[in-house]
N, C-alpha and C positions, 0 to 999 in steps of 0.2 A: 787783650787790646790795650796798647800803650798809648796814653793821651799826650798830646803836645803841651808845651808850656805856653804857647801863644794863645791869647785869650779867645780869639775866634775859633781856632782849631780845637781848643779845650772844650768850648761850649758845644761844638759839633760832635766831638768825641763822646762827651758826656750824654748827649742825646742818643747816640748810637748805642751806648752802653745801656741806657734805659729801655730802648727798643729791643735790644738783644735779650735782656732779662725778661721783659714782658712777653716776647715771642716764646722764650724757652718755657715759660710758665703755662702757656696755653697749647703747646704743641708736644706734649708728652707722647713718646712713641707707643703705638698700640702693638702688643706682643701676641703672636699666634704660636702655639705649641704644636708641632707636628708629632702626633702620638700613634700614627698608623703608617705602615709601610706600603699600603696599597696606592692606587692611582686614580681613585674616584674624584670627580669635581665637587666644588662647593655647591650647595643647594641654592642658597640666596646670596650671591656676591654683593657686598656692600652693607650688610646688616651688622657688621662688626663681629661676627661669630664664624670661625672656620669649621664647618660641619658638612658632612656628605648628605645628611638627612636631618631635618629639624630635631633637635633634642638628643641626637644619638651620641654626641661627644666625640665623634671620629673625625680627626683632622688629618688629611693627607697633605703632602707637599703641594700638590696641584691645588687642592682647596685653599691652602694658605696663600699661595701666590695670587690666586683669583681674588681672594678677599683683600689682600694687601693692595692690589691694583685698584679695587673699587672703593676702598675706605680711605677718606681723606687724610692727609698728613703722613708723617713718618711712621714706619712699621718695622718690627723685628719678627723674623721667622726662626724659631729655634727648632732644629731638625734632630730627631731622635737618631741613636746609633742604629745601623742596620742597612740592608740593601733595598733600595727603591728601584724597581724595574719599570720605567715608564713605557706605556703602550701607545702613546701619541705625544706629539710635541708639547712640552710645557709652555704655558703662556709666557710671553715676554715680560719683563719688568718694565712697565710703561706708565707708572703713576706720575703725572705732572705736578702733583700737589706735595710730594715728599718722597724721600728715599726709603728703600727697603734694605734691610741687613738680613741676608740669609746666613745663618751661622750653625756650624756643627761642632761637636765636641771632639777633642783629641783624646785618643785612648792608647794604652800600652799594648804593643804587639810583640810577642816573643820572637827572638832572632835565633836562627841556627846558622852559624858561620864561624869564621876564624877569629872572632873577637871575644875572648873570654871575659873581657872587662865590660862588655856591652851586651847585656842579656835581654834588654827591652828597648824598644824604640817607639817613637810617637807617630801615629798615623791618624788620619781623619776617621772618625767613627761613622759619619754619614756618608753613604755611598750611593751614587746615582748612575745607573747603567742604562745605556741606550741599545743594548743588544737586541731587545725585541723589536725596536724600530727598524733594524736592518732588514726584517722580513718585508716591510712595506714601503720604506723610503730609501732604499739602497742607492748610494752614490749621490744623494741630495745634500749639497754643502750647506743648505739652509737648515738642516736638521741638527741644530746646535743643542747641547745639553741645557745650557741657560743662555737666553738671549736678553741683552740689556738695551733699552731704547730710551731711558730717562736718566735723570741726573741723581747723584748722591747715593748711589746704591753700593752695598758692600757684599761681596761673596767670600766667605771664610770658612775654613775647616771642612771642606767638602771634597770628596773624590769623585771625579767625573770622567767616565771612560765608555768606550764601545759605542759612541753615538755615530751615525752615518756621516754627519757633518762635523762642525767644530765642537770643541769642548765648551768654550764660552765665546759668544759674539757680543761685541760692544759696537753698536751701529747707530749712526745718524748724528746730526748736529745737536739734538737735544741730549745725547749721551755724554755728559760731562761729569768730571769729578767722581767717577766710579773707582772702586778699589777691588782688586782680586788678591787675596793673600791666604797663606796657610793651606793651600789646596794641592791636591795631587791631580794633575790633568793628563790622562792617558795611562794612569796606573791605578791598580787596586791592591792595596797592602804591599806596594812596592813591586808588584808583578806587572810586567808590561801588557796593557790591554788598551791599545791606542784608539783614539777617535779617527774617523775617516777623513776628516779635514784637518784644520790647524788646531793647535792646542788652544790658543787664545787669538781671536781675530778682531782687530780694532780698525774700523773703516768708515767711509761714508760721511766724513767730517766730524767724527767723534774726537773730542779733545779733552786734555787735562785729566786723563785717567791714568791709574797706576796699577801695574802688575808687580806684586812683591811688597817690599817695605824696607825699613831702615833698621830693623832688628833681626836677629837670627830667627826668632819665632814667627816672623811674617813671611818667610821664604816659601815660595811655591816650588814643587818639583813638576817639571813639564817635560814629558818624554814619550817616545814610542808612538807619536801621532804620525799619520800618513801624509800630512802637509808640513807646514812650518810649525816650530814650537810656538813662537809668537810672530804674528804677521800684522804689521801696521801698514795700512794701505790707503792711498787715495788723496786727491787734492782736498785741502782743508782739514785733513787729519793731522793735528798739530799738538805739540806740548804734552804728549803722552810719555810716561816714564816706565821703564822696565828695570827694576832695581832689586838686588839681593835675592836672585833666584838661582836654583839649580836647573839648567835647561840642557836636556840630553844626558845628564849625569846626575847621580845622587850622592852627594858627599856627606849627607847626614850619617851614613853608615861607615864613615872612615874615622879613625882615631882622632880625638880632639887635638892631639899634638900636631897633626898635619895641618889642620886649618889655622892653628896658632902660628905655625911656620909661615904659611902663606900670607898671613896678615902682618908678618914682621914681629910677631910677639914671642917667638921661640925658634928653634932650629930642629932640623930633622936628624935626630940621632939614630944610632944603629938599633936601639931597642924599639923605637917607633916603627922604623922601616921593616923590621923583622916581622911585624904582624901583617904586613901587606903582601899577601900571596897571590898567585895566579887566579885563584878563585874570585878575588875581589873584582876582576874585570868584568865578569858576567853579572855580578851582584849589583854593580853600580852604574853601568853604562846603558842608557836608554836613548839612543840618538833618534831624533825625529827624521822622517824619510826625506824631507826636502831640506830646507836650511833650519838650523836651530832658532835663529831670529832673522827676519827679513823686514826691511823697511823699503817701500817702493810706491810706484804709481803717483808720485807727486807729494807724498807725505813730507812735512817739513817740521823742523825744530823739535823733533822728539829726542829723548835722552835715553840711552841704554847704558845703565851702570851707575855706580856711585863710589863712595868711599867706605872703608872699614867694613862694618857689618852689611852694607848695602852693595857690596861687590857682587856681580853676577859671576857664577861659575858655568862655563859654556863648553860642552864637548865640541869637537870639530876643528876646523881651521878657518883662517881668514885670508884675504886676498894677497897678503904679503907676510914675510917673516920679519919685516922690520918692526921694532918695538913702537915707534911713532911714525905715522905717515900722514900726509895730507892727500886727500882726493878731492879737489876743489868742487867738482860737480855734484858731489853727494854730501860732503861734510867732513868733519874731523874725527879721526880715529886714534885713540890714545890708550890702548890696553896693555896689559902685560901678557905677552903672547909666548907660548911654548909651541914650537913647530910640530904639529901632530895631526893625524886624521882622526875622524870619529863621528862626524855627522853624515847626513846624506850627501850634501854638497858642501856648504859652507857653515861655519859656526855663525857668522854674521854676514848678511848681504845687504848692501845699499844700492838700489838699482831704479832705473826708470827716469824718464824726462821730468824735470821739475822737482825731483827728490833732493832737497837742499837743506843745509844748515842742521842736519842731524848730527848727534854727537855720541860716540861709543867711548866710554872711559871707565876706569876702575873695574876691569874684568880679567879673569883668568881663563884664557882660551886655548884649546887644543892640547890638553894634557890627557894621557891615558889614566884611568882611575887608579892604577898601581904605581903612578908617577914615573913610569919609564918614558923617556922622550922618544917618540916614534920618529922614523926617518921620513923626510919630507919627500914629496913626489906628487905629480898631478898638477893640473892647470891652476887650481885654486889654493895650493898649499904654501 
């Protein structure tokens, strides 16, 4: 917080600083450690202890979310590595008194492929599967992996896949300032295991939420979902950001020299390109079945993309091959576009009455993972 030199503003700012310091000293986040991969509920939500039975010390993800919702103030849920198969819908994050950060660790995963210089890669250690829900809630789009209905929550370092509905849903006017980062949505250890709905769904007036981040380590990989990769929908759904993601494609598995060239920090020399064989195409392309990103239904003033490390890399195509174009009814699009196909329909779609003043910028759209430029064709290429 930077204070003004004007006396009145300086006094006001100083008061805010004191209030901020005082608030921070009394609102230390409560941390719950998930130490069990089961799915049992919390015995006494609100007592400050995530346990499936009194004194047993067993804390499941479900128990931790129930406790975080009931316990006042900010919370942290640290999730152990391993596969969690939920048997019923997890409770939504809905604590009005403070945000909850659900965080998983990143672990090294051995790679078998054409890159001798890259023998390990980073993947989320905490894995949440909705496969068992498919038996009872098939086709229900509300059957999301994690649902967010309150403010200031963070979901990070989690893989979410095979849910009947969306991977993550952020819903309602109270759902503001939430962040989804470092997640695999629709993939398990980079194997396509898509969710039945959208990867991330932001709707019903949710605003000022962010999918991704401004550094490489905050990237999400969102792919293989049966709906859109990211769907921002509805009147009042505004000022959300989708930045620094791999959507429909996984470029973490490509040589660093390629990403450096895309950012203008190097060139694609023959040695770098030689490592990119036909096998790469199947290893890195996970298009979402509908659009990779869709903004519609009257959503306004949302931002897709950014600069440098916050660029989105998106498989598929966009409505035109021009590098810069204006579509006044929907907003401004200014990406770097390579004409190619690769998504279900479009890489980015802006549609619907009232969908206005949205911006798409700083994106690489429509390349094949082996960097061959595909021939254009079809209505949306």
